[in-house]
Backbone as CSV, one residue per row, in Angstrom:
resi,resn,N_x,N_y,N_z,CA_x,CA_y,CA_z,C_x,C_y,C_z
1,UNK,-112.146,-23.198,-5.279,-112.538,-21.978,-5.955,-112.750,-22.274,-7.440
2,UNK,-113.849,-21.855,-7.977,-114.166,-22.074,-9.383,-113.688,-20.886,-10.217
3,UNK,-113.079,-21.187,-11.344,-112.594,-20.149,-12.237,-113.448,-20.158,-13.485
4,UNK,-113.935,-18.984,-13.865,-114.758,-18.888,-15.060,-114.022,-18.032,-16.084
5,UNK,-113.877,-18.572,-17.262,-113.207,-17.841,-18.341,-114.138,-16.772,-18.902
6,UNK,-113.544,-15.668,-19.273,-114.270,-14.610,-19.971,-113.864,-14.691,-21.434
7,UNK,-114.815,-15.023,-22.288,-114.545,-15.155,-23.719,-114.693,-13.782,-24.360
8,UNK,-113.601,-13.278,-24.920,-113.646,-11.976,-25.594,-114.049,-12.107,-27.054
9,UNK,-113.460,-13.062,-27.740,-113.800,-13.349,-29.130,-113.628,-14.841,-29.349
10,UNK,-114.478,-15.384,-30.199,-114.294,-16.793,-30.533,-115.005,-17.088,-31.840
11,UNK,-114.361,-17.943,-32.591,-114.923,-18.431,-33.845,-114.512,-19.884,-33.962
12,UNK,-115.254,-20.729,-33.266,-114.953,-22.154,-33.305,-116.143,-22.938,-32.767
13,UNK,-116.118,-24.212,-33.015,-117.126,-25.132,-32.532,-117.148,-25.099,-31.001
14,UNK,-118.320,-25.130,-30.413,-118.462,-25.063,-28.959,-117.726,-26.197,-28.255
15,UNK,-117.717,-27.383,-28.828,-117.013,-28.519,-28.226,-115.508,-28.262,-28.130
16,UNK,-114.947,-27.667,-29.174,-113.515,-27.359,-29.178,-113.219,-26.290,-28.130
17,UNK,-114.051,-25.273,-28.075,-113.863,-24.209,-27.088,-113.909,-24.773,-25.670
18,UNK,-114.860,-25.616,-25.386,-114.964,-26.218,-24.053,-113.745,-27.089,-23.734
19,UNK,-113.226,-27.806,-24.736,-112.007,-28.598,-24.562,-110.843,-27.685,-24.174
20,UNK,-110.690,-26.580,-24.896,-109.607,-25.638,-24.627,-109.722,-25.059,-23.225
21,UNK,-110.904,-24.654,-22.833,-111.088,-24.070,-21.500,-110.782,-25.089,-20.404
22,UNK,-111.211,-26.333,-20.592,-110.931,-27.377,-19.604,-109.433,-27.659,-19.508
23,UNK,-108.772,-27.758,-20.652,-107.324,-28.022,-20.663,-106.540,-26.845,-20.086
24,UNK,-107.057,-25.646,-20.249,-106.396,-24.471,-19.672,-106.400,-24.543,-18.149
25,UNK,-107.505,-24.962,-17.562,-107.566,-25.112,-16.108,-106.585,-26.178,-15.623
26,UNK,-106.505,-27.289,-16.358,-105.544,-28.347,-16.018,-104.122,-27.786,-16.068
27,UNK,-103.812,-27.057,-17.137,-102.467,-26.501,-17.317,-102.117,-25.514,-16.208
28,UNK,-103.070,-24.685,-15.817,-102.811,-23.719,-14.746,-102.525,-24.406,-13.419
29,UNK,-103.134,-25.563,-13.194,-102.872,-26.314,-11.964,-101.532,-27.034,-12.001
30,UNK,-101.122,-27.497,-13.184,-99.925,-28.336,-13.297,-98.627,-27.559,-13.521
31,UNK,-98.698,-26.388,-14.113,-97.484,-25.690,-14.535,-97.372,-24.310,-13.894
32,UNK,-96.140,-23.833,-13.804,-95.875,-22.547,-13.159,-95.623,-21.415,-14.141
33,UNK,-95.124,-21.737,-15.316,-94.755,-20.666,-16.247,-95.732,-20.573,-17.418
34,UNK,-95.838,-19.391,-17.960,-96.698,-19.164,-19.121,-96.227,-19.987,-20.315
35,UNK,-94.914,-20.134,-20.455,-94.359,-20.921,-21.556,-94.786,-22.384,-21.456
36,UNK,-94.746,-22.948,-20.246,-95.157,-24.338,-20.049,-96.646,-24.524,-20.330
37,UNK,-97.460,-23.568,-19.914,-98.901,-23.633,-20.153,-99.180,-23.608,-21.652
38,UNK,-98.562,-22.679,-22.359,-98.766,-22.567,-23.806,-98.315,-23.838,-24.523
39,UNK,-97.173,-24.386,-24.128,-96.655,-25.601,-24.741,-97.613,-26.775,-24.525
40,UNK,-98.115,-26.915,-23.316,-99.065,-27.980,-22.999,-100.334,-27.841,-23.844
41,UNK,-100.893,-26.648,-23.915,-102.117,-26.436,-24.685,-101.909,-26.747,-26.160
42,UNK,-100.808,-26.280,-26.705,-100.505,-26.538,-28.121,-100.423,-28.041,-28.387
43,UNK,-99.709,-28.755,-27.520,-99.554,-30.204,-27.681,-100.912,-30.909,-27.606
44,UNK,-101.716,-30.578,-26.627,-103.025,-31.203,-26.470,-103.932,-30.932,-27.673
45,UNK,-103.945,-29.716,-28.154,-104.784,-29.363,-29.301,-104.337,-30.071,-30.571
46,UNK,-103.043,-30.130,-30.797,-102.530,-30.772,-32.006,-102.770,-32.280,-31.983
47,UNK,-102.731,-32.898,-30.801,-103.001,-34.336,-30.701,-104.455,-34.650,-31.052
48,UNK,-105.374,-33.860,-30.556,-106.803,-34.138,-30.735,-107.354,-33.569,-32.038
49,UNK,-107.007,-32.313,-32.340,-107.635,-31.612,-33.459,-106.726,-31.423,-34.670
50,UNK,-105.545,-32.040,-34.621,-104.608,-32.006,-35.746,-104.194,-30.572,-36.088
51,UNK,-103.754,-30.390,-37.301,-103.328,-29.069,-37.809,-102.262,-28.442,-36.915
52,UNK,-101.981,-27.198,-37.138,-101.015,-26.439,-36.357,-101.764,-25.413,-35.522
53,UNK,-101.510,-25.411,-34.230,-102.153,-24.473,-33.321,-101.101,-23.531,-32.751
54,UNK,-101.504,-22.311,-32.486,-100.641,-21.318,-31.844,-101.323,-20.902,-30.549
55,UNK,-100.588,-20.949,-29.451,-101.138,-20.601,-28.139,-100.284,-19.497,-27.535
56,UNK,-100.927,-18.431,-27.135,-100.245,-17.305,-26.499,-100.803,-17.198,-25.090
57,UNK,-99.923,-17.215,-24.101,-100.335,-17.151,-22.708,-99.570,-16.022,-22.039
58,UNK,-100.275,-15.152,-21.349,-99.608,-14.090,-20.614,-100.477,-12.857,-20.508
59,UNK,-100.055,-11.959,-19.673,-100.814,-10.725,-19.448,-100.543,-9.666,-20.507
60,UNK,-99.305,-9.487,-20.860,-98.941,-8.386,-21.752,-98.350,-8.933,-23.040
61,UNK,-99.082,-8.839,-24.089,-98.583,-9.284,-25.377,-99.306,-8.507,-26.465
62,UNK,-98.661,-8.363,-27.567,-99.287,-7.763,-28.731,-99.337,-8.810,-29.822
63,UNK,-100.357,-8.739,-30.628,-100.430,-9.708,-31.706,-101.322,-9.196,-32.820
64,UNK,-101.055,-9.694,-33.973,-101.930,-9.522,-35.126,-101.918,-10.868,-35.808
65,UNK,-103.047,-11.512,-35.854,-103.063,-12.881,-36.354,-104.103,-13.062,-37.445
66,UNK,-103.820,-14.011,-38.291,-104.823,-14.524,-39.211,-105.055,-15.963,-38.781
67,UNK,-106.220,-16.461,-39.056,-106.527,-17.818,-38.607,-107.434,-18.514,-39.596
68,UNK,-107.389,-19.808,-39.527,-108.266,-20.629,-40.346,-109.693,-20.457,-39.819
69,UNK,-110.633,-20.395,-40.710,-112.029,-20.212,-40.319,-112.436,-21.271,-39.290
70,UNK,-113.057,-20.811,-38.216,-113.537,-21.718,-37.182,-112.482,-22.156,-36.189
71,UNK,-111.325,-21.497,-36.181,-110.217,-21.937,-35.319,-109.590,-20.776,-34.556
72,UNK,-110.393,-20.014,-33.826,-109.839,-18.876,-33.088,-110.629,-18.638,-31.820
73,UNK,-109.915,-18.382,-30.723,-110.572,-17.900,-29.515,-109.589,-17.045,-28.720
74,UNK,-110.153,-16.057,-28.035,-109.384,-15.173,-27.149,-110.170,-15.074,-25.860
75,UNK,-109.537,-15.483,-24.777,-110.215,-15.461,-23.484,-109.228,-15.181,-22.370
76,UNK,-109.778,-14.834,-21.230,-108.956,-14.687,-20.031,-109.734,-15.193,-18.839
């Protein structure tokens, strides 16, 4: 079964976005908890793209964030 992400908002390079979406599919296959998925994504992003990344995974959450220009995406 193929899973297609729905991008709600994004402000980043297309290559980075595609990397994130691919790693998200890997994480969903390998891990059971939202915390493990978020931790994996954060680690992968920081290894490749440096800086500090914040990853929020889950159905119900509230947030108000500021972000560095070109470093934001929201998808499900």
